[in-house]
Structures are given as structure tokens and as C-alpha cells.
C-alpha positions in Angstrom: 18.1 -4.3 43.7 21.3 -6.5 43.1 23.9 -4.7 40.8 23.8 -7.9 38.3 20.3 -7.0 37.7 20.9 -3.0 37.1 23.4 -4.0 34.8 21.2 -6.6 32.8 18.7 -3.9 32.8 21.0 -1.0 31.7 22.4 -3.3 28.8 18.6 -4.4 27.9 16.4 -1.3 28.2 17.8 0.0 24.4 17.2 -3.6 22.8 13.6 -3.5 24.7 13.2 0.1 23.1 14.4 -0.6 19.8 11.9 -3.4 19.9 9.3 -1.7 21.0 10.1 1.2 17.9 9.6 -1.8 15.5 6.6 -2.8 16.8 5.0 -0.2 16.9 6.0 0.6 12.7 4.9 -2.8 12.1 1.6 -2.0 13.5 1.5 2.1 11.7 2.9 -0.1 8.4 -0.2 -2.8 8.9 -2.6 0.4 8.9 -0.7 2.0 5.7 -0.6 -1.7 3.7 -4.6 -1.8 4.4 -5.3 1.6 2.9 -3.1 1.1 0.5 -4.9 -2.2 -1.0 -8.4 -0.8 -0.1 -7.6 2.1 -2.7 -5.9 -0.2 -5.2 -9.6 -2.6 -4.7 -11.4 0.2 -5.6 -9.5 0.8 -8.7 -9.2 -2.8 -9.6 -13.5 -2.2 -9.8 -13.7 0.9 -11.4 -11.3 -0.8 -14.5 -13.4 -4.4 -14.4 -16.8 -2.5 -13.9 -15.7 -0.1 -17.1 -14.5 -3.3 -19.0 -17.4 -5.0 -18.8 -19.9 -2.7 -19.6 -17.5 -1.7 -22.8 -17.6 -5.5 -23.6 -21.5 -5.6 -22.8 -22.3 -2.5 -25.3 -20.1 -4.2 -28.0 -22.0 -3.3 -31.2 -24.5 -1.1 -29.2 -23.3 1.6 -27.4 -22.2 4.7 -29.1 -18.7 5.3 -30.0 -18.6 8.7 -27.7 -19.5 6.0 -24.8 -16.7 3.5 -25.4 -14.3 5.7 -25.4 -15.3 7.5 -22.4 -15.1 3.8 -20.9 -11.6 3.3 -22.1 -10.6 6.9 -21.0 -11.9 6.0 -17.5 -10.3 2.0 -17.9 -6.6 3.8 -18.4 -7.3 6.9 -16.0 -7.6 3.8 -12.8 -4.9 1.4 -14.3 -2.4 5.1 -14.3 -3.8 5.8 -11.0 -3.7 2.2 -9.9 0.3 1.8 -11.2 1.3 5.2 -9.6 -0.2 3.8 -6.0 1.8 0.9 -6.7 5.1 3.0 -7.2 4.2 4.8 -4.4 4.4 1.7 -2.1 7.4 0.3 -3.9 9.6 3.5 -2.9 8.1 3.2 0.6 9.0 -0.1 0.9 12.6 0.0 -0.5 13.0 3.2 2.0 12.0 0.6 5.0 14.8 -1.3 3.6 17.2 1.5 3.6 16.1 2.5 7.3 16.2 -1.8 8.5 19.7 -1.6 7.1 21.5 1.4 8.9 
């Protein structure tokens, strides 16, 4: 191996290591993003399902049932909001880490 090649490898190694680390982070981020999307979709399904039940039963269901449906809608909306907050906090942390 020539001296020039060794110098190039020495200079390139940290850059390649950084690129590998970044690629690994992106792979993990993709997995987390899919999990969050799945959880969020489940919450939206609950919200829309109970909303549909409330609409279809309007005038025919008991007030107690309607209150239960509305409570489930609100609880799921709160969980979806918390999940979105976690995602935003994680995204901000990623941006801050990339800037450092």
C-alpha cells in the first residue's frame, strides 16, 4: 500500500464511520416512525368508531351509552395528542443532536 493511499484511508475513516452511524440512526428512526404511525392509526380508528356509533345511535341510544362513546373519543384524542407530542419531542432532539 502506498503512503498516499494510507493517508486517504486515514482521512476517510471518520467520515465513513459518521455516515454509517447516521445510516443506522435513520434505520432506527424508520422503525420508530412506523410504530408511531401504527399506534396513531389505532387511536384514530377508536375515535372514528365511537363517533360513528354515537351518530348512528343518535336519538335511539341511552344517554349513558352516548356519554361512554364521547368519553372514549376524548380519551383516544388525548392519547393521540400525547403520542404526537412524543414524536415532536423526539424530532426536536434529533435536530438538536444533528446541529451539535
